[in-house]
GUKE-359051 format. One line per field, with one value per residue (C-alpha): residue number from 1; x, y, z; residue in three letters. Coordinates in steps of 0.5 Angstrom, whole numbers. Layout:
N
i	(NUM ...) .
px	(X ...) .
py	(Y ...) .
pz	(Z ...) .
aa	(ALA ...) .
This chain:
370
i	(1 2 3 4 5 6 7 8 9 10 11 12 13 14 15 16 17 18 19 20 21 22 23 24 25 26 27 28 29 30 31 32 33 34 35 36 37 38 39 40 41 42 43 44 45 46 47 48 49 50 51 52 53 54 55 56 57 58 59 60 61 62 63 64 65 66 67 68 69 70 71 72 73 74 75 76 77 78 79 80 81 82 83 84 85 86 87 88 89 90 91 92 93 94 95 96 97 98 99 100 101 102 103 104 105 106 107 108 109 110 111 112 113 114 115 116 117 118 119 120 121 122 123 124 125 126 127 128 129 130 131 132 133 134 135 136 137 138 139 140 141 142 143 144 145 146 147 148 149 150 151 152 153 154 155 156 157 158 159 160 161 162 163 164 165 166 167 168 169 170 171 172 173 174 175 176 177 178 179 180 181 182 183 184 185 186 187 188 189 190 191 192 193 194 195 196 197 198 199 200 201 202 203 204 205 206 207 208 209 210 211 212 213 214 215 216 217 218 219 220 221 222 223 224 225 226 227 228 229 230 231 232 233 234 235 236 237 238 239 240 241 242 243 244 245 246 247 248 249 250 251 252 253 254 255 256 257 258 259 260 261 262 263 264 265 266 267 268 269 270 271 272 273 274 275 276 277 278 279 280 281 282 283 284 285 286 287 288 289 290 291 292 293 294 295 296 297 298 299 300 301 302 303 304 305 306 307 308 309 310 311 312 313 314 315 316 317 318 319 320 321 322 323 324 325 326 327 328 329 330 331 332 333 334 335 336 337 338 339 340 341 342 343 344 345 346 347 348 349 350 351 352 353 354 355 356 357 358 359 360 361 362 363 364 365 366 367 368 369 370) .
px	(5 6 3 2 1 -1 -1 2 3 4 7 0 -1 6 8 1 3 11 8 3 9 13 8 7 14 13 8 12 19 17 12 14 12 11 10 6 6 8 15 14 11 15 14 19 25 22 20 27 30 26 29 22 21 17 14 11 5 4 -2 -4 -10 -17 -18 -24 -27 -27 -21 -16 -12 -17 -17 -10 -11 -16 -12 -7 -11 -14 -6 -5 -11 -7 0 -4 -6 1 4 -2 0 7 7 1 0 -4 -7 -7 -7 -10 -7 -10 -8 -10 -5 -8 -14 -11 -8 -14 -19 -16 -14 -21 -23 -19 -21 -15 -17 -16 -17 -16 -14 -17 -13 -17 -23 -26 -24 -22 -26 -21 -22 -30 -30 -26 -30 -35 -30 -26 -26 -26 -25 -20 -22 -18 -23 -30 -34 -31 -37 -42 -38 -36 -42 -41 -42 -43 -35 -32 -28 -25 -18 -14 -8 -2 4 12 14 20 15 14 21 24 30 30 37 40 37 42 48 43 46 42 36 35 32 29 25 18 18 13 15 12 13 8 10 16 17 15 9 11 4 5 12 11 4 8 15 10 5 11 12 5 6 9 17 15 9 14 20 19 18 23 21 24 21 22 22 23 29 26 23 30 34 28 26 33 33 27 28 35 31 26 26 26 32 34 28 27 32 30 32 30 28 28 30 28 21 21 26 22 16 19 22 15 10 5 5 3 3 -2 -7 -5 -7 -1 1 -5 -4 3 1 -4 0 5 0 1 -4 -4 -6 -8 -8 -11 -8 -14 -12 -12 -17 -24 -22 -20 -15 -20 -24 -19 -17 -24 -24 -19 -22 -28 -24 -22 -15 -13 -15 -16 -15 -17 -12 -16 -17 -10 -6 -1 -6 -11 -5 -2 -9 -9 -2 -3 -9 -3 3 -2 -5 -2 -8 -11 -4 -4 -12 -11 -5 -9 -15 -9 -7 -13 -15 -8 -7 -1 -3 -7 -2 -2 -9 -11 -6 -10 -16 -13 -11 -18 -21 -17 -18 -25 -25 -21) .
py	(-3 4 4 10 9 15 16 18 22 16 9 6 9 8 1 -2 2 -1 -8 -8 -5 -10 -15 -12 -12 -20 -21 -17 -14 -10 -6 1 4 12 14 21 24 30 33 34 27 21 18 24 20 13 12 14 9 3 5 7 14 19 26 30 35 41 39 39 36 40 42 39 46 53 57 61 54 51 57 56 48 49 53 48 43 47 47 40 38 43 39 32 33 35 29 24 26 26 19 16 11 5 5 9 6 11 8 14 21 27 27 21 25 30 24 19 24 26 20 17 24 23 15 12 6 8 4 5 1 3 0 2 -1 6 10 17 22 22 15 15 21 17 11 14 14 8 2 -2 -1 -5 -6 -9 -10 -13 -8 -2 -3 0 7 8 12 8 1 -3 -4 -6 -12 -14 -17 -15 -10 -12 -13 -14 -21 -20 -19 -26 -28 -25 -28 -27 -30 -23 -20 -24 -18 -13 -17 -21 -23 -30 -33 -39 -35 -33 -25 -19 -14 -7 -1 5 7 9 15 11 12 15 13 6 6 9 5 -2 0 1 -5 -9 -8 -10 -17 -23 -24 -32 -31 -28 -32 -35 -29 -23 -16 -13 -5 -1 6 11 16 22 17 12 15 16 8 6 10 7 0 0 2 -4 -11 -13 -10 -17 -19 -12 -10 -3 0 7 4 -3 -2 -10 -10 -17 -20 -17 -21 -27 -27 -25 -29 -23 -16 -9 -3 2 -1 3 -1 -3 -6 -10 -13 -15 -18 -22 -24 -27 -30 -26 -24 -17 -12 -6 1 5 12 17 22 19 21 19 15 10 6 4 1 -3 -6 -7 -12 -16 -16 -18 -24 -26 -24 -18 -14 -7 -2 5 10 14 7 6 5 0 -3 -4 -7 -11 -14 -16 -18 -23 -27 -29 -29 -34 -38 -41 -44 -37 -34 -40 -40 -32 -34 -38 -34 -28 -33 -35 -27 -26 -25 -26 -26 -20 -16 -22 -22 -15 -15 -21 -17 -11 -15 -19 -12 -9 -16 -15 -8 -10) .
pz	(-55 -52 -45 -40 -33 -29 -21 -15 -9 -5 -5 -5 -12 -15 -14 -16 -22 -22 -21 -28 -31 -30 -32 -38 -40 -38 -43 -48 -47 -53 -49 -48 -41 -40 -33 -31 -24 -21 -20 -13 -11 -9 -16 -19 -15 -15 -22 -25 -20 -23 -30 -33 -37 -33 -35 -30 -30 -25 -21 -14 -10 -9 -1 1 4 1 1 -4 -5 -9 -14 -16 -16 -21 -25 -25 -27 -33 -35 -34 -39 -44 -42 -42 -49 -52 -48 -50 -58 -57 -54 -58 -52 -54 -47 -41 -34 -28 -21 -17 -13 -17 -22 -25 -27 -33 -36 -36 -37 -44 -46 -45 -49 -55 -56 -52 -48 -42 -35 -27 -22 -14 -9 -3 0 0 -7 -8 -11 -17 -19 -17 -23 -28 -27 -32 -37 -36 -40 -33 -27 -23 -15 -10 -5 -6 -3 -6 -12 -8 -8 -15 -19 -25 -23 -30 -31 -25 -24 -17 -19 -12 -11 -15 -11 -12 -13 -8 -3 -2 -3 3 6 14 14 11 18 22 20 24 30 35 31 31 25 29 34 34 32 32 26 28 23 22 15 11 17 23 27 34 37 35 38 44 46 43 48 54 53 54 61 62 59 63 61 62 56 52 52 45 42 40 36 30 31 25 28 23 23 28 33 33 39 43 42 43 50 52 51 54 60 59 62 55 52 50 46 42 36 33 26 24 17 13 6 4 8 5 9 15 13 12 19 22 25 27 25 28 23 19 14 7 1 -1 6 7 0 2 9 6 0 6 10 15 22 24 29 25 27 21 20 23 18 11 6 8 13 8 12 17 11 9 16 17 11 14 21 17 14 21 18 23 29 29 35 32 34 39 43 43 49 52 56 50 46 51 52 44 44 49 45 40 46 50 44 37 35 35 31 26 25 23 19 15 14 11 6 4 2 0 -8 -11 -18 -18 -24 -28 -27 -29 -35 -38 -37 -40 -47 -47 -47 -53 -57 -56 -59 -65) .
aa	(MET ARG ILE ILE ILE THR GLY GLY GLY THR GLY GLY HIS ILE TYR PRO GLY ILE SER LEU ALA ARG GLN PHE GLN LYS GLU ASN GLN GLY ASN GLU ILE PHE PHE VAL GLY THR GLU THR GLY MET GLU ALA ASP ILE ILE PRO ARG GLU GLY PHE ASN PHE PHE SER LEU LYS VAL LYS GLY PHE LYS ARG GLU ILE CYS PHE GLU ASN ILE SER ALA PHE PHE LEU PHE LEU GLY SER ILE PHE SER SER VAL LYS LEU ILE LYS LYS ILE LYS PRO ASP LEU VAL ILE GLY THR GLY GLY TYR VAL SER GLY SER ILE SER LEU VAL SER ALA MET LEU GLY VAL PRO THR PHE ILE HIS GLU GLN ASN ALA LEU PRO GLY ILE THR ASN LYS ALA LEU SER PHE PHE SER LYS ILE VAL PHE ALA SER PHE PRO GLU SER GLU LYS TYR PHE TRP LYS LYS THR ASN ILE MET CYS LEU GLY ASN PRO VAL ARG GLU ASN ILE TRP HIS GLY ASN ARG GLU LYS LEU THR ASP LEU GLY LYS ILE SER ILE ASP LYS LYS THR ILE LEU VAL PHE GLY GLY SER LYS GLY ALA ASN ALA ILE ASN GLN ALA PHE ILE ASP CYS LEU ASN LEU ILE ASP LYS VAL LEU PHE ALA LYS TRP GLN ILE LEU LEU ILE SER GLY LYS GLU ASP TYR GLU ASN MET GLN LEU LYS ILE ASN ASN SER LYS TYR HIS ASP TYR VAL TYR ILE VAL PRO TYR LEU TYR ASN ILE GLU ASP GLY TYR ASN LEU ALA ASP LEU VAL ILE CYS ARG SER GLY ALA THR THR VAL ALA GLU LEU THR ALA CYS GLY LEU PRO SER ILE LEU ILE PRO TYR PRO TYR ALA THR GLY ASN HIS GLN MET HIS ASN ALA GLN TYR LEU GLU LYS GLN GLN ALA ALA THR ILE ILE PRO GLN GLN GLU LEU SER ALA LYS ARG LEU ALA SER GLU LEU MET LYS PHE LEU ALA ASN ASP ASP PHE LEU ASN THR MET SER GLN TYR SER LYS LYS ILE GLY ASN ARG THR ALA ALA ASN ASP ILE VAL LYS ALA ILE TYR ALA SER LEU LYS LYS GLU ARG) .
């Protein structure tokens, strides 16, 4: 089969598409995968490195306000419709999968109008407006969270099968981290990160909260802080002046995050869709600090699902302080049962078979039409 996967803008839209592509190749090595994204998005760099064919469209998102930028966005959208028609006729796909982001709108809409079986996948608990609109034209809407269904405009074609996660995520090797220096593979570990570029608010609150925690209580633990490149020197300087300098290891970036997950017993991080899918796939408890400026505050919706399932604790960024973070952290440091119970709940809702389940559902849908 010839398959188009379209989506981009953030890793949260790109990596689920890559997971689905790998699963289609597992099913049949003869399946040809084509990705469509923007020429300026992360996908333009990531997809070719993953070894897939990549085509780009000139398109940008609409602002949620009346402004002149929306006029140019509208004309770019019209142009992308014509480009999508040409691309569909050139590739002649057997199916199209949209994984979100405004770039997926044109290709998914055109493919559906031309009679190509079209599917979409929504990673977040709160669907984006592109996927809400595309739900009218899709054979199946694949959701990652059960409560997403109430937000879609068409509700009769929704299947909640989870968010595809790369298999290597739960096959990390903590021993590789000993190359970094003083990290122990035997101590309990808190993994702290704010995303690919870090998060200064999380870094600062965490380093400051350490001085509020009794050193005896902390004796069994160590910290791996992924600071982001811009914050690295500042965080390193602050920790050098802390009483916990022997317990904290700071790196600007960790390319193999799966090794960090394999070492971690507790994670403090944002709550993007891919991140929460990875945490639960690894059965890791977490303190989640949702990014407050995400569209529609969707990271808060993601975090709230985990908290309802007792797999995470939420600290809204507007409530984030050294005192609040230290208070939440001490619940884990002082109570192994609390940590282990939350880990079990996280593992319970984790889904390692999402990519396989989605691909199977697509095959079944195509077979039904024949």
